[in-house]
C-alpha positions as a printed NumPy array, in Angstrom:
array([[-41.062, -14.935, -69.107],
       [-42.474, -11.421, -69.252],
       [-43.035,  -9.474, -72.464],
       [-43.704,  -5.86 , -73.261],
       [-47.157,  -5.288, -74.822],
       [-47.701,  -4.793, -78.554],
       [-46.6  ,  -1.628, -80.309],
       [-47.767,   0.586, -83.126],
       [-46.463,   0.232, -86.666],
       [-44.665,   3.553, -86.29 ],
       [-42.779,   2.344, -83.267],
       [-41.94 ,  -0.959, -84.96 ],
       [-40.432,   1.065, -87.813],
       [-38.32 ,   3.052, -85.372],
       [-37.143,  -0.147, -83.744],
       [-36.148,  -1.489, -87.16 ],
       [-34.052,   1.62 , -87.74 ],
       [-32.423,   1.219, -84.343],
       [-31.703,  -2.424, -85.086],
       [-30.013,  -1.42 , -88.345],
       [-27.932,   1.187, -86.507],
       [-26.975,  -1.387, -83.939],
       [-25.943,  -3.853, -86.62 ],
       [-23.671,  -1.185, -88.088],
       [-22.15 ,  -0.573, -84.672],
       [-21.637,  -4.313, -84.179],
       [-19.764,  -4.487, -87.473],
       [-17.587,  -1.54 , -86.491],
       [-16.509,  -3.148, -83.237],
       [-16.3  ,  -6.68 , -84.568],
       [-12.555,  -6.385, -84.93 ],
       [-12.631,  -6.018, -88.73 ],
       [-11.485,  -2.411, -88.585],
       [ -7.785,  -1.758, -87.851],
       [ -8.69 ,   1.669, -86.426],
       [-10.457,   0.249, -83.353],
       [ -8.717,   1.54 , -80.202],
       [-11.259,   0.907, -77.467],
       [-12.806,   3.443, -75.114],
       [-12.219,   2.104, -71.617],
       [-12.929,   4.375, -68.682],
       [-10.933,   4.353, -65.485],
       [-10.828,   3.145, -61.909],
       [ -9.967,   5.629, -59.152],
       [ -8.786,   5.066, -55.59 ],
       [ -8.108,   7.76 , -52.984],
       [ -4.694,   8.554, -54.446],
       [ -4.44 ,   6.915, -57.88 ],
       [ -6.223,   6.492, -61.189],
       [ -5.881,   3.436, -63.4  ],
       [ -6.433,   4.153, -67.081],
       [ -6.139,   2.301, -70.376],
       [ -3.961,   4.057, -72.948],
       [ -4.485,   4.29 , -76.692],
       [ -1.614,   1.825, -77.144],
       [ -3.587,  -0.694, -75.033],
       [ -1.655,  -0.653, -71.775],
       [ -2.68 ,   0.114, -68.172],
       [ -1.257,   3.234, -66.527],
       [ -1.224,   3.671, -62.75 ],
       [ -1.373,   7.45 , -62.301],
       [ -0.554,   9.16 , -58.98 ],
       [ -3.172,  11.929, -58.652],
       [ -1.032,  14.154, -56.42 ],
       [  1.989,  13.784, -58.682],
       [ -0.13 ,  14.749, -61.695],
       [ -1.479,  17.828, -59.901],
       [  2.14 ,  18.855, -59.197],
       [  3.135,  18.272, -62.793],
       [  5.836,  15.737, -61.973],
       [  7.453,  13.645, -64.679],
       [  5.911,  10.221, -65.275],
       [  6.547,   7.7  , -63.827],
       [  7.08 ,   8.526, -60.167],
       [  7.971,   5.711, -57.758],
       [  4.305,   4.749, -57.318],
       [  3.389,   4.839, -61.01 ],
       [  3.704,   2.035, -63.559],
       [  2.636,   0.664, -66.933],
       [  1.39 ,  -2.809, -67.761],
       [  2.647,  -4.51 , -69.822],
       [  5.982,  -2.829, -69.152],
       [  7.388,  -4.196, -72.42 ],
       [  6.51 ,  -1.688, -75.144],
       [  6.25 ,  -4.553, -77.644],
       [  3.326,  -6.082, -75.733],
       [ -0.219,  -4.834, -75.127],
       [ -3.672,  -5.945, -74.01 ],
       [ -5.404,  -5.386, -77.317],
       [ -8.343,  -2.995, -77.593],
       [-10.16 ,  -2.479, -74.275],
       [-13.732,  -1.157, -73.951],
       [-14.501,  -2.203, -70.368],
       [-13.403,   0.094, -67.558],
       [-10.879,  -1.58 , -65.241],
       [-12.278,  -2.675, -61.879],
       [-10.328,  -2.099, -58.647],
       [-11.154,  -4.443, -55.79 ],
       [ -9.098,  -5.911, -52.944],
       [ -5.802,  -4.51 , -54.206],
       [ -6.311,  -6.038, -57.655],
       [ -7.199,  -4.544, -61.021],
       [ -9.395,  -6.638, -63.273],
       [ -8.962,  -5.666, -66.92 ],
       [-11.119,  -7.232, -69.648],
       [ -9.832,  -7.141, -73.236],
       [-11.898,  -6.86 , -76.377],
       [ -8.77 ,  -7.579, -78.406],
       [ -9.501,  -8.273, -82.084],
       [-13.173,  -9.086, -81.645],
       [-12.94 , -12.801, -80.9  ],
       [ -9.919, -13.174, -78.658],
       [-10.829, -11.532, -75.377],
       [ -9.474, -12.335, -71.941],
       [ -9.582, -11.146, -68.347],
       [ -6.328, -10.19 , -66.62 ],
       [ -5.836,  -9.615, -62.89 ],
       [ -3.017,  -7.208, -62.023],
       [ -1.539,  -6.212, -58.647],
       [ -2.633,  -2.567, -58.236],
       [  0.494,  -1.604, -56.291],
       [  3.19 ,  -3.167, -58.439],
       [  1.6  ,  -3.648, -61.851],
       [  2.497,  -7.337, -61.803],
       [  0.202,  -9.806, -63.606],
       [ -1.453, -12.248, -61.174],
       [ -3.521, -14.428, -63.507],
       [ -5.264, -14.5  , -66.848],
       [ -8.525, -16.12 , -67.899],
       [ -8.457, -18.302, -69.805],
       [ -4.887, -19.428, -68.966],
       [ -4.41 , -20.556, -72.566],
       [ -6.457, -19.487, -75.527],
       [ -9.183, -16.867, -75.424],
       [-12.895, -16.27 , -74.981],
       [-15.102, -14.012, -77.08 ],
       [-14.568, -10.275, -76.933],
       [-15.455,  -8.481, -73.677],
       [-17.166,  -5.068, -73.667],
       [-18.725,  -4.768, -70.175],
       [-16.738,  -4.279, -66.98 ],
       [-16.289,  -7.135, -64.537],
       [-18.269,  -7.459, -61.315],
       [-16.332,  -8.546, -58.215],
       [-18.235,  -9.834, -55.188],
       [-16.533, -11.553, -52.28 ],
       [-14.285, -14.2  , -53.835],
       [-15.827, -14.268, -57.315],
       [-15.429, -12.274, -60.531],
       [-18.287, -12.222, -63.055],
       [-17.696, -11.228, -66.676],
       [-19.794, -11.416, -69.845],
       [-18.521, -12.102, -73.346],
       [-19.489, -11.991, -77.006],
       [-19.463, -15.8  , -76.964],
       [-22.965, -15.437, -75.393],
       [-21.757, -16.483, -71.939],
       [-21.28 , -15.098, -68.454],
       [-18.361, -16.591, -66.544],
       [-17.927, -16.834, -62.766],
       [-14.246, -17.006, -61.798],
       [-12.332, -17.424, -58.559],
       [-10.995, -13.934, -57.776],
       [ -7.692, -15.178, -56.338],
       [ -6.792, -17.651, -59.083],
       [ -8.956, -16.99 , -62.146],
       [-10.222, -20.59 , -62.119],
       [-13.685, -20.949, -63.673],
       [-16.492, -21.818, -61.232],
       [-19.427, -21.87 , -63.661],
       [-20.809, -20.353, -66.837],
       [-24.283, -19.346, -68.039],
       [-25.21 , -19.125, -71.712],
       [-27.6  , -16.619, -73.301],
       [-28.829, -16.498, -76.915],
       [-26.583, -13.651, -78.089],
       [-23.609, -11.49 , -77.129],
       [-23.301, -10.204, -73.556],
       [-21.867,  -6.699, -73.871],
       [-23.183,  -5.443, -70.546],
       [-21.57 ,  -5.809, -67.166],
       [-23.228,  -8.078, -64.614],
       [-25.334,  -6.422, -61.869],
       [-26.26 ,  -7.821, -58.458],
       [-28.532,  -7.159, -55.512],
       [-25.493,  -7.787, -53.306],
       [-27.041, -10.825, -51.683],
       [-28.461, -13.697, -53.698],
       [-29.104, -12.62 , -57.284],
       [-27.13 , -11.655, -60.393],
       [-28.642,  -9.794, -63.359],
       [-27.362, -10.387, -66.89 ],
       [-28.437,  -8.319, -69.927],
       [-27.909,  -9.65 , -73.448],
       [-28.188,  -8.508, -77.043],
       [-30.811, -11.274, -77.328],
       [-33.284,  -8.688, -75.864],
       [-33.455, -10.412, -72.476],
       [-32.479,  -9.744, -68.889],
       [-31.755, -12.895, -66.886],
       [-31.873, -13.179, -63.099],
       [-29.514, -15.866, -61.797],
       [-28.764, -17.269, -58.388],
       [-25.154, -17.128, -57.196],
       [-24.513, -20.606, -58.604],
       [-25.631, -19.637, -62.112],
       [-29.142, -21.103, -61.894],
       [-31.926, -19.247, -63.719],
       [-34.566, -17.474, -61.571],
       [-36.48 , -15.513, -64.191],
       [-36.234, -13.904, -67.643],
       [-37.665, -10.619, -68.913],
       [-37.87 ,  -9.944, -72.654],
       [-37.862,  -6.512, -74.335],
       [-38.209,  -5.566, -78.002],
       [-34.57 ,  -4.58 , -78.442],
       [-30.98 ,  -5.41 , -77.592],
       [-29.648,  -4.488, -74.148],
       [-25.999,  -3.426, -74.122],
       [-25.607,  -1.603, -70.807],
       [-25.348,  -2.825, -67.23 ],
       [-28.677,  -2.77 , -65.361],
       [-28.951,  -0.738, -62.164],
       [-30.193,  -2.469, -59.019],
       [-31.498,  -0.282, -56.185],
       [-33.932,  -0.911, -53.339],
       [-35.537,  -3.998, -54.854],
       [-35.907,  -2.515, -58.344],
       [-33.945,  -3.198, -61.536],
       [-33.62 ,  -0.321, -64.043],
       [-32.25 ,  -0.643, -67.587],
       [-32.631,   0.762, -71.071],
       [-33.165,  -1.175, -74.302],
       [-32.611,  -0.342, -77.951],
       [-36.416,  -0.429, -78.294],
       [-36.331,   3.134, -76.948],
       [-37.692,   2.241, -73.525],
       [-36.403,   2.446, -69.961],
       [-37.726,  -0.401, -67.805],
       [-38.22 ,  -0.713, -64.054],
       [-38.759,  -4.282, -62.812],
       [-39.447,  -5.89 , -59.488],
       [-35.976,  -7.363, -59.01 ],
       [-37.231, -10.387, -57.077],
       [-39.889, -11.533, -59.549],
       [-39.076,  -9.852, -62.87 ],
       [-42.541,  -8.278, -63.009],
       [-42.715,  -4.891, -64.711],
       [-43.306,  -1.903, -62.416],
       [-43.266,   0.822, -65.064],
       [-41.783,   1.778, -68.426],
       [-40.691,   5.144, -69.815],
       [-40.742,   5.625, -73.583],
       [-37.847,   7.904, -74.541],
       [-38.312,   7.202, -78.268],
       [-34.541,   6.683, -78.423],
       [-32.   ,   4.205, -77.146],
       [-30.954,   4.844, -73.547],
       [-27.601,   3.125, -73.863],
       [-25.971,   4.06 , -70.545],
       [-26.816,   2.749, -67.084],
       [-29.143,   5.147, -65.211],
       [-27.944,   7.065, -62.155],
       [-30.171,   6.993, -59.062],
       [-29.817,   9.954, -56.706],
       [-32.253,   9.758, -53.797],
       [-35.63 ,   9.388, -55.536],
       [-34.596,  10.571, -59.015],
       [-33.228,   8.624, -61.966],
       [-30.967,  10.425, -64.436],
       [-30.305,   8.879, -67.834],
       [-29.06 ,  10.089, -71.207],
       [-30.226,   9.022, -74.665],
       [-28.703,   8.781, -78.118],
       [-31.011,  11.51 , -79.451],
       [-29.229,  14.252, -77.5  ],
       [-31.348,  14.382, -74.365],
       [-30.936,  13.851, -70.636],
       [-33.978,  12.841, -68.576],
       [-34.761,  13.152, -64.887],
       [-37.42 ,  10.618, -63.858],
       [-39.274,   9.899, -60.657],
       [-37.84 ,   6.52 , -59.65 ],
       [-41.101,   5.3  , -58.127],
       [-43.376,   6.021, -61.085],
       [-41.179,   6.667, -64.126],
       [-42.77 ,  10.087, -64.589],
       [-40.516,  12.638, -66.305],
       [-39.486,  15.5  , -64.023],
       [-37.524,  17.28 , -66.709],
       [-35.834,  16.593, -70.05 ],
       [-32.855,  18.661, -71.076],
       [-32.339,  18.987, -74.829],
       [-29.295,  21.246, -74.343],
       [-28.759,  23.344, -77.437],
       [-25.357,  21.82 , -78.102],
       [-25.801,  18.436, -76.411],
       [-24.716,  15.455, -78.483],
       [-25.601,  11.779, -78.078],
       [-25.201,  10.599, -74.479],
       [-24.083,   6.999, -74.013],
       [-22.433,   7.086, -70.585],
       [-23.951,   7.249, -67.115],
       [-24.246,  10.772, -65.634],
       [-22.457,  11.313, -62.31 ],
       [-23.07 ,  13.63 , -59.361],
       [-20.193,  15.883, -58.316],
       [-20.082,  19.093, -56.258],
       [-23.885,  19.076, -56.122],
       [-24.208,  19.11 , -59.922],
       [-25.12 ,  16.501, -62.504],
       [-22.197,  15.919, -64.872],
       [-23.136,  14.665, -68.351],
       [-20.684,  13.759, -71.128],
       [-21.61 ,  13.489, -74.808],
       [-20.17 ,  11.972, -77.965],
       [-19.186,  15.423, -79.213],
       [-16.444,  15.679, -76.58 ],
       [-18.238,  17.95 , -74.123],
       [-18.97 ,  17.65 , -70.413],
       [-21.902,  19.606, -68.965],
       [-22.598,  20.599, -65.382],
       [-26.386,  20.658, -64.918],
       [-28.606,  21.626, -62.008],
       [-30.051,  18.236, -60.977],
       [-33.341,  19.814, -59.907],
       [-34.083,  21.64 , -63.165],
       [-31.601,  20.501, -65.826],
       [-30.359,  24.08 , -66.196],
       [-26.809,  24.282, -67.564],
       [-24.201,  25.731, -65.166],
       [-21.054,  25.158, -67.21 ],
       [-19.659,  23.255, -70.177],
       [-16.172,  21.876, -70.778],
       [-14.986,  21.064, -74.316],
       [-12.193,  18.54 , -74.702],
       [ -9.044,  19.796, -76.418],
       [ -8.322,  18.419, -78.92 ],
       [-12.009,  17.73 , -79.316],
       [-12.812,  14.022, -79.093],
       [-15.849,  11.862, -78.377],
       [-16.517,  10.675, -74.826],
       [-17.726,   7.076, -74.643],
       [-15.874,   6.101, -71.45 ],
       [-17.492,   6.348, -68.048],
       [-16.516,   9.379, -65.96 ],
       [-15.543,   9.115, -62.287],
       [-16.31 ,  11.734, -59.612],
       [-14.281,  12.098, -56.418],
       [-13.874,  15.004, -53.967],
       [-15.493,  17.594, -56.268],
       [-13.261,  16.445, -59.12 ],
       [-14.274,  14.769, -62.374],
       [-11.93 ,  12.411, -64.18 ],
       [-12.703,  12.073, -67.885],
       [-11.158,   9.986, -70.693],
       [-12.099,  11.325, -74.164],
       [-10.83 ,   9.532, -77.25 ],
       [ -7.833,  11.88 , -77.438],
       [ -5.34 ,   9.833, -75.379],
       [ -5.741,  12.066, -72.331],
       [ -6.91 ,  11.76 , -68.741],
       [ -8.47 ,  15.087, -67.762],
       [ -9.09 ,  16.298, -64.226],
       [-11.964,  18.817, -64.102],
       [-13.11 ,  20.95 , -61.158],
       [-16.778,  19.943, -60.966],
       [-17.727,  23.244, -59.313],
       [-16.637,  25.365, -62.281],
       [-16.001,  23.015, -65.186],
       [-12.388,  24.198, -65.406],
       [ -9.615,  21.695, -66.208],
       [ -7.091,  21.28 , -63.38 ],
       [ -4.534,  19.063, -65.101],
       [ -4.226,  16.856, -68.175],
       [ -2.186,  13.66 , -68.403],
       [ -1.399,  12.288, -71.843],
       [ -1.167,   8.524, -71.936],
       [  0.575,   8.527, -75.315],
       [  0.071,   5.949, -77.988]])
């Protein structure tokens, strides 16, 4: 087990404040509040987007039909569940599209989560895990590799399920909630982050390889790239580890929680923080290349994306920024209308950005100019 070195009293105080803020957030999403709607992002294929509506259903949205302004639903569009009296419960995890299936993880009321597999063409339910009953609430998106689906839960566990049937293969237990999605090196190792402050490296059968401990909770999916694992912790630090051994390569102290998963573009890491900044870091050393405290930038909790040669960053004030990735200079800004926070992950495709603010709308934005192209209201 590897630990981060000792810290100053000042930093310990800041960590205590972050821990208190995190406890408040945990209470808000514990299911006690009837206003919880979820903030799931979307999955996008070449011709369709799959989004979670405010009334907790999946919409299959034909991108060409939306650009033509056709009435919903066209022949290729659907809702799930089709019965308006049924729903999935609150959903925070973005749906995952793989092999013609959508995997949708429900938070539900905070203790009754489940994973549902849906046929992406027809909207027909294929299986549900567990078949009866529920698991703890799910916040992180599923990971699908070959014939297995991996999903974490607030019951402190990660489950490995058969992708075709939903039958459980194995489970691994941590010491606290698993809100992050599971990462992988694509070959022999899975990476699990937990609110217990640890990242766990597992083999594909669920056996433990190594553990790395930070000084704060980890709620976002780690990024694996070229033998290195990158992730942020609520201790205000971004970590880079040797993915094979768990040894620390470098750390970057942002003095604020980097909640979202970093984006790696060539040799540069881009990551936002909750204190209204976006950082560009050298991936090899962790050295800051630039930090953009945009004058109007709010807290950033989602991963930036590259589109049309620009870095797109969304904040919790309902704005999307197009930044020059080399300098951080602002090229354009889009403000959601009606204005609503953006917690859901954006998707970039063919110079277009697809954004889901908390205003019951899927927005298509031209990434070259920041201009909205069309808006689809999911209702609710």
